[in-house]
C-alpha positions as CSV (number, residue, x, y, z in Angstrom):
1,X,0.0,0.0,0.0
2,X,1.5,3.3,-1.0
3,X,1.8,6.3,1.3
4,X,2.4,9.1,-1.2
5,X,1.2,9.9,-4.7
6,X,2.2,12.6,-7.2
7,X,-0.6,14.9,-5.9
8,X,0.2,14.4,-2.3
9,X,4.0,14.9,-2.9
10,X,3.3,18.2,-4.6
11,X,1.0,19.1,-1.7
12,X,3.8,18.4,0.7
13,X,6.2,20.6,-1.3
14,X,3.7,23.4,-1.0
15,X,2.9,22.9,2.7
16,X,3.6,19.9,4.9
17,X,0.7,20.7,7.1
18,X,-1.6,20.4,4.2
19,X,-0.1,17.0,3.4
20,X,-0.5,15.8,7.0
21,X,-4.2,17.0,7.1
22,X,-4.9,15.3,3.7
23,X,-3.6,12.0,5.0
24,X,-4.9,12.1,8.5
25,X,-7.8,14.6,8.6
26,X,-9.3,14.7,5.0
27,X,-12.7,15.6,6.3
28,X,-11.3,19.1,7.0
29,X,-10.9,19.9,3.3
30,X,-12.8,22.8,1.7
31,X,-15.5,21.9,-0.7
32,X,-14.1,21.5,-4.3
33,X,-14.9,24.6,-6.2
34,X,-16.7,24.5,-9.6
35,X,-13.6,26.3,-11.1
36,X,-11.4,23.5,-9.9
37,X,-13.8,20.9,-11.3
38,X,-13.8,22.7,-14.7
39,X,-10.0,22.7,-14.8
40,X,-9.8,19.0,-13.9
41,X,-12.3,18.2,-16.7
42,X,-10.3,20.2,-19.2
43,X,-7.1,18.5,-18.2
44,X,-8.8,15.1,-18.5
45,X,-10.2,15.9,-22.0
46,X,-6.8,17.0,-23.3
47,X,-5.1,13.9,-21.8
48,X,-7.5,11.6,-23.6
49,X,-6.9,13.5,-26.9
50,X,-3.1,13.2,-26.4
51,X,-3.5,9.4,-26.3
52,X,-4.5,9.6,-30.0
53,X,-1.0,10.9,-30.7
54,X,0.2,7.4,-29.6
55,X,-2.6,5.1,-30.7
56,X,-3.3,1.5,-29.8
57,X,-2.0,1.7,-26.3
58,X,-3.2,-0.3,-23.3
59,X,-5.1,1.7,-20.7
60,X,-3.9,0.7,-17.2
61,X,-6.3,2.9,-15.2
62,X,-7.4,0.9,-12.1
63,X,-11.1,0.5,-11.6
64,X,-10.8,1.3,-7.9
65,X,-8.0,2.2,-5.4
66,X,-8.0,-1.4,-4.3
67,X,-6.7,-2.4,-7.7
68,X,-3.5,-0.3,-7.5
69,X,-1.3,-3.2,-6.5
70,X,-2.6,-5.4,-9.3
71,X,-2.0,-2.7,-11.9
72,X,1.5,-2.1,-10.6
73,X,2.3,-5.8,-11.3
74,X,0.6,-5.7,-14.7
75,X,2.4,-2.6,-15.7
76,X,5.8,-4.2,-14.9
77,X,4.8,-7.3,-16.8
78,X,3.8,-5.3,-19.9
79,X,7.2,-3.6,-20.0
80,X,8.7,-7.0,-20.8
81,X,6.1,-7.8,-23.4
82,X,7.4,-7.1,-26.9
83,X,3.9,-6.8,-28.3
84,X,3.1,-3.9,-26.1
85,X,4.5,-0.5,-27.2
86,X,2.3,2.1,-25.5
87,X,0.5,2.3,-22.2
88,X,-1.8,4.9,-20.8
89,X,-2.0,5.7,-17.1
90,X,0.7,3.1,-16.4
91,X,1.0,2.5,-12.6
92,X,4.4,2.4,-10.8
93,X,5.3,2.3,-7.2
94,X,8.7,2.9,-5.4
95,X,9.7,4.2,-2.0
96,X,6.0,4.0,-0.9
97,X,5.2,6.5,-3.6
98,X,2.7,5.7,-6.4
99,X,2.4,7.4,-9.8
100,X,0.2,7.0,-12.8
101,X,2.1,8.1,-15.9
102,X,-0.1,9.7,-18.6
103,X,1.7,7.9,-21.5
104,X,4.7,5.6,-21.8
105,X,6.0,4.7,-25.2
106,X,8.5,2.0,-26.2
107,X,11.7,3.6,-27.6
108,X,14.0,0.9,-28.9
109,X,15.1,-1.1,-25.8
110,X,14.0,1.8,-23.5
111,X,10.9,3.7,-22.8
112,X,9.9,7.3,-23.2
113,X,7.8,8.7,-20.4
114,X,5.3,11.5,-21.2
115,X,3.2,13.7,-18.9
116,X,0.4,15.7,-20.6
117,X,-0.5,19.2,-19.7
118,X,-3.4,21.3,-21.0
119,X,-1.6,24.6,-20.7
120,X,0.2,26.8,-23.2
121,X,3.3,27.0,-21.1
122,X,5.1,25.1,-18.4
123,X,5.2,26.0,-14.7
124,X,7.9,25.0,-12.2
125,X,5.4,22.7,-10.6
126,X,5.1,20.7,-13.8
127,X,8.9,20.2,-13.8
128,X,8.8,19.0,-10.2
129,X,6.0,16.4,-10.7
130,X,7.8,15.1,-13.7
131,X,11.0,14.8,-11.7
132,X,9.0,12.8,-9.1
133,X,7.8,10.5,-11.8
134,X,11.3,10.0,-13.0
135,X,12.4,9.1,-9.5
136,X,9.8,6.4,-9.2
137,X,10.5,5.0,-12.7
138,X,14.3,4.9,-11.9
139,X,13.5,3.2,-8.6
140,X,11.5,0.6,-10.5
141,X,14.5,0.0,-12.8
142,X,12.5,1.1,-15.9
143,X,15.0,2.0,-18.7
144,X,14.1,5.5,-19.6
145,X,15.3,7.2,-22.7
146,X,13.6,10.5,-21.9
147,X,10.9,12.0,-19.8
148,X,8.9,14.8,-21.5
149,X,6.1,17.3,-20.9
150,X,3.6,17.3,-23.7
151,X,1.6,20.5,-23.8
152,X,-0.5,22.8,-26.1
153,X,1.2,24.7,-28.9
154,X,0.1,28.3,-28.5
155,X,1.0,29.0,-32.2
156,X,-1.1,26.2,-33.7
157,X,-3.8,27.3,-36.1
158,X,-6.5,24.8,-37.1
159,X,-6.9,24.3,-40.8
160,X,-9.1,21.4,-41.7
161,X,-8.8,18.2,-39.6
162,X,-7.1,18.5,-36.2
163,X,-3.4,17.9,-36.6
164,X,-2.2,16.5,-33.3
165,X,1.5,16.6,-34.5
166,X,1.1,20.4,-34.6
167,X,-1.3,20.9,-31.7
168,X,1.1,19.4,-29.2
169,X,4.7,20.2,-28.4
170,X,7.2,18.3,-26.3
171,X,9.8,19.5,-23.8
172,X,12.4,17.1,-22.3
173,X,12.8,17.5,-18.6
174,X,15.2,14.6,-18.1
175,X,18.2,16.8,-17.2
176,X,16.2,18.7,-14.6
177,X,14.8,15.5,-13.2
178,X,18.3,14.0,-12.8
179,X,19.5,17.0,-10.8
180,X,16.4,16.9,-8.6
181,X,16.6,13.2,-7.5
182,X,18.4,13.7,-4.2
183,X,15.9,16.4,-3.2
184,X,13.0,14.2,-4.0
185,X,14.5,11.3,-1.9
186,X,15.0,13.6,1.1
187,X,11.5,15.1,0.7
188,X,9.8,11.7,0.5
189,X,11.6,10.6,3.7
190,X,10.6,13.8,5.4
191,X,7.0,13.6,4.2
192,X,6.6,10.0,5.4
193,X,7.9,11.0,8.9
194,X,5.5,14.0,9.1
195,X,2.5,11.8,8.1
196,X,3.2,9.5,11.0
197,X,3.3,12.3,13.6
198,X,0.5,12.4,16.2
199,X,-0.3,16.0,15.5
200,X,-0.2,18.3,12.5
201,X,3.0,20.4,12.0
202,X,2.9,24.0,13.4
203,X,3.0,25.9,10.2
204,X,1.8,29.5,10.2
205,X,-0.5,30.7,7.5
206,X,1.3,32.6,4.7
207,X,1.9,32.8,0.9
208,X,2.0,29.0,0.7
209,X,-1.7,29.0,1.4
210,X,-2.4,30.2,-2.2
211,X,0.7,29.4,-4.2
212,X,1.2,27.7,-6.5
213,X,-2.4,26.5,-5.8
214,X,-5.0,27.5,-3.3
215,X,-4.8,25.0,-0.5
216,X,-7.9,22.8,0.1
217,X,-7.4,23.3,3.8
218,X,-7.6,27.1,3.6
219,X,-10.8,27.3,5.5
220,X,-9.5,25.1,8.4
221,X,-6.2,26.9,8.8
222,X,-7.7,30.4,8.5
223,X,-10.7,29.8,10.8
224,X,-9.1,31.5,13.8
225,X,-7.9,34.5,11.9
226,X,-10.1,37.6,12.7
227,X,-12.8,37.5,10.1
228,X,-13.1,40.7,8.2
229,X,-16.2,39.2,6.4
230,X,-18.3,40.2,9.4
231,X,-17.4,43.9,8.8
232,X,-19.0,46.1,6.2
233,X,-17.4,46.6,2.9
234,X,-15.7,49.9,2.2
235,X,-15.8,52.0,-1.0
236,X,-14.9,55.5,-2.2
237,X,-18.1,57.0,-3.4
238,X,-16.6,60.0,-5.2
239,X,-15.0,58.0,-8.1
240,X,-17.9,55.6,-8.0
241,X,-20.4,58.3,-9.0
242,X,-18.0,59.9,-11.4
243,X,-17.6,56.6,-13.2
244,X,-21.3,55.9,-13.2
245,X,-22.1,59.2,-14.7
246,X,-25.8,59.8,-15.6
247,X,-27.7,57.1,-13.7
248,X,-31.0,57.9,-15.4
249,X,-30.0,56.4,-18.8
250,X,-32.1,53.5,-20.1
251,X,-30.2,50.5,-19.0
252,X,-29.8,46.8,-19.9
253,X,-27.8,44.2,-18.0
254,X,-25.7,41.9,-20.1
255,X,-24.3,38.5,-19.1
256,X,-22.0,37.1,-21.7
257,X,-20.7,33.5,-21.6
258,X,-17.3,33.2,-23.4
259,X,-15.8,29.8,-24.2
260,X,-12.1,29.3,-24.6
261,X,-11.5,25.6,-25.6
262,X,-8.0,24.3,-25.2
263,X,-8.4,22.5,-28.5
264,X,-9.6,24.8,-31.3
265,X,-12.9,24.0,-32.8
266,X,-13.0,26.0,-36.0
267,X,-10.6,26.7,-38.9
268,X,-8.5,29.8,-38.3
269,X,-8.6,29.5,-34.5
270,X,-5.7,28.9,-32.1
271,X,-5.9,27.0,-28.8
272,X,-7.9,28.9,-26.2
273,X,-9.5,31.2,-28.8
274,X,-12.4,33.0,-27.2
275,X,-15.9,33.2,-28.6
276,X,-19.5,33.8,-27.3
277,X,-21.6,30.7,-26.7
278,X,-24.5,32.2,-24.7
279,X,-25.8,35.5,-23.4
280,X,-28.7,36.9,-21.4
281,X,-30.0,40.5,-21.5
282,X,-32.2,41.8,-18.6
283,X,-34.0,45.1,-18.6
284,X,-37.1,46.8,-17.2
285,X,-40.0,47.4,-19.4
286,X,-42.6,49.2,-17.3
287,X,-43.5,47.1,-14.3
288,X,-42.1,43.8,-15.5
289,X,-38.7,42.4,-16.5
290,X,-37.8,42.0,-20.2
291,X,-35.4,39.1,-20.8
292,X,-33.7,38.0,-24.0
293,X,-31.6,34.8,-24.0
294,X,-29.5,33.2,-26.7
295,X,-27.2,30.2,-26.9
296,X,-25.5,28.0,-29.4
297,X,-24.7,25.1,-27.1
298,X,-26.5,22.7,-29.4
299,X,-24.3,23.8,-32.3
300,X,-21.3,26.0,-31.5
301,X,-20.6,26.7,-35.2
302,X,-23.6,29.1,-34.9
303,X,-21.7,31.3,-32.4
304,X,-21.3,34.3,-34.9
305,X,-25.1,34.7,-34.7
306,X,-24.5,36.2,-31.3
307,X,-22.9,39.3,-32.8
308,X,-25.8,40.5,-34.9
309,X,-28.3,39.6,-32.2
310,X,-26.3,41.5,-29.5
311,X,-26.2,44.5,-31.8
312,X,-29.9,44.3,-32.5
313,X,-31.0,43.7,-28.9
314,X,-28.8,46.4,-27.3
315,X,-29.4,49.1,-29.9
316,X,-32.3,50.7,-27.9
317,X,-30.4,51.2,-24.7
318,X,-28.2,54.1,-23.6
319,X,-26.2,52.0,-21.1
320,X,-25.2,48.3,-20.9
321,X,-24.0,47.0,-17.6
322,X,-21.9,43.9,-17.3
323,X,-19.6,42.3,-14.7
324,X,-16.6,40.4,-16.2
325,X,-12.9,39.8,-15.4
326,X,-11.9,40.7,-19.0
327,X,-12.3,43.9,-20.9
328,X,-15.7,43.2,-22.6
329,X,-15.3,46.1,-25.1
330,X,-11.9,44.8,-26.2
331,X,-13.3,41.3,-26.5
332,X,-16.2,42.5,-28.7
333,X,-14.0,44.8,-30.8
334,X,-12.2,41.7,-32.1
335,X,-15.5,40.9,-33.9
336,X,-15.9,44.4,-35.4
337,X,-19.2,44.7,-33.5
338,X,-18.3,47.7,-31.4
339,X,-17.5,50.3,-34.1
340,X,-20.6,49.5,-36.2
341,X,-23.1,50.0,-33.3
342,X,-21.2,52.3,-31.0
343,X,-21.5,49.8,-28.2
344,X,-18.1,50.8,-26.9
345,X,-19.7,54.0,-25.5
346,X,-22.5,52.1,-23.9
347,X,-20.9,49.2,-22.1
348,X,-19.9,49.7,-18.5
349,X,-18.0,46.9,-16.7
350,X,-19.2,47.3,-13.1
351,X,-16.4,45.1,-11.9
352,X,-13.9,47.7,-13.1
353,X,-16.0,50.5,-11.6
354,X,-15.9,48.9,-8.2
355,X,-12.2,48.2,-8.3
356,X,-11.4,51.8,-9.4
357,X,-13.6,53.0,-6.5
358,X,-11.5,51.0,-4.1
359,X,-14.2,48.5,-3.1
360,X,-12.8,46.4,-0.3
361,X,-14.0,43.4,1.7
362,X,-12.3,40.3,2.9
363,X,-14.3,38.2,0.5
364,X,-12.8,39.9,-2.6
365,X,-9.2,39.8,-1.4
366,X,-8.3,36.8,-3.6
367,X,-11.3,36.7,-6.0
368,X,-13.1,39.8,-7.2
369,X,-16.0,37.8,-8.5
370,X,-19.7,38.8,-8.8
371,X,-20.5,36.1,-6.2
372,X,-18.1,37.6,-3.6
373,X,-18.9,41.2,-4.3
374,X,-22.7,40.4,-4.1
375,X,-22.3,38.5,-0.8
376,X,-20.2,41.3,0.6
377,X,-22.8,43.9,0.0
378,X,-25.7,41.6,0.9
379,X,-24.4,39.3,3.6
380,X,-27.7,37.5,4.1
381,X,-27.9,36.5,0.4
382,X,-25.9,33.9,-1.6
383,X,-24.9,33.4,-5.2
384,X,-23.5,30.4,-6.9
385,X,-20.0,30.3,-8.5
386,X,-19.8,31.5,-12.1
387,X,-17.7,28.4,-12.8
388,X,-20.9,26.3,-12.4
389,X,-22.1,27.8,-15.7
390,X,-18.8,27.0,-17.4
391,X,-18.8,23.4,-16.1
392,X,-22.4,22.9,-17.4
393,X,-21.5,24.4,-20.8
394,X,-18.8,21.7,-21.1
395,X,-21.1,18.9,-20.0
396,X,-22.4,16.3,-22.5
397,X,-25.6,16.1,-20.4
398,X,-28.4,18.1,-22.1
399,X,-30.2,18.7,-18.8
400,X,-27.1,20.3,-17.3
401,X,-26.6,22.5,-20.4
402,X,-30.2,23.6,-20.2
403,X,-29.5,25.0,-16.7
404,X,-27.2,27.7,-18.2
405,X,-29.9,30.0,-19.3
406,X,-31.5,30.2,-15.8
407,X,-28.1,30.7,-14.2
408,X,-27.2,33.6,-16.6
409,X,-30.5,35.2,-15.7
410,X,-29.9,34.8,-12.0
411,X,-26.5,36.4,-12.3
412,X,-28.0,39.2,-14.2
413,X,-30.6,39.8,-11.5
414,X,-27.8,39.8,-8.9
415,X,-25.9,42.4,-11.0
416,X,-28.9,44.6,-11.3
417,X,-29.5,44.5,-7.6
418,X,-25.8,45.3,-7.0
419,X,-25.9,48.2,-9.5
420,X,-29.2,49.6,-8.0
421,X,-27.7,49.5,-4.5
422,X,-24.8,51.8,-5.5
423,X,-26.5,53.9,-8.2
424,X,-29.4,55.2,-6.1
């Protein structure tokens, strides 16, 4: 039975207290966020696509944790089988540490180890987890010709059928891994000792709580810190009102759902090209709400319809309020929509307005999201994570995709309430 895995080793490098809690007090973990789930799904999808680069491999994924030992034995047997040239999720264990390698490919009388990443660039953490995998492979006496990181080529442009040889690029990390072996050996010994301790290490909160990843025990470790969330938000009203300008203009609230697939869907697109897949417009028409919704989730090739529809639906308003992390006007200008309909003079990103007005609350310290701002201003109300919409948009389940329209409307109503609170 293994003690460490790739994920728990990386956790230990970030904070040994988090490692201890994960192994001994897992019930103290924070709830997995929708954003994290969306990232995991994206990584899984890219990993499956990468397998097509090396076809006809054997999938070694265990059906349950109880099967790890069995799969370790099968993996080692397959290495000696001349009829097997590729394995996916091959399972290895050494020094009480278990890894599942994304892809391993026969390379003459040796093997090439490959770890797949869905990003456009490589972070130091990627190098470290590859070095750990190399350590385990070497410990298992697997003859390794190279260990590589396989990731998305930022310069790839889709033209016709998807070209995996152009979509993915490879970076050898063997030299780095070789230099890191003694560090890994020492870390593993240290981590195993820490896990066996009767109490968690006394580690003060600090930068490691959020870098390189937000710790899943953040809520537990920060529970005794004076909670600013109980205090009122603060804001400088002078720049707020200057930025809002004339607050009597006819106003619509716009919620745009952009999609940035790691793998380009249409000719001329690069990885993570952005386009609109749904939107909701909310306005007041007399005593009742007027709502206009659109989506192309059933056929994303229709996404350009959104441009003319947005132009048409927003033409009658003097002001359009949105809340987005990106510059909406810049995003729409890419599609030549702004100049033709003068929407650049109408759109007001309320997120930018609040930030420039020095809006402050403990909730928005790490994530200036609509949810956190809304709950700061209205502490007795709640709003879901925006990532829930993104996750449902990626779902193959029709029912989950159909929830998107209602969620976009709900966010728009929260935005209107927030805007009305400050504008009047």
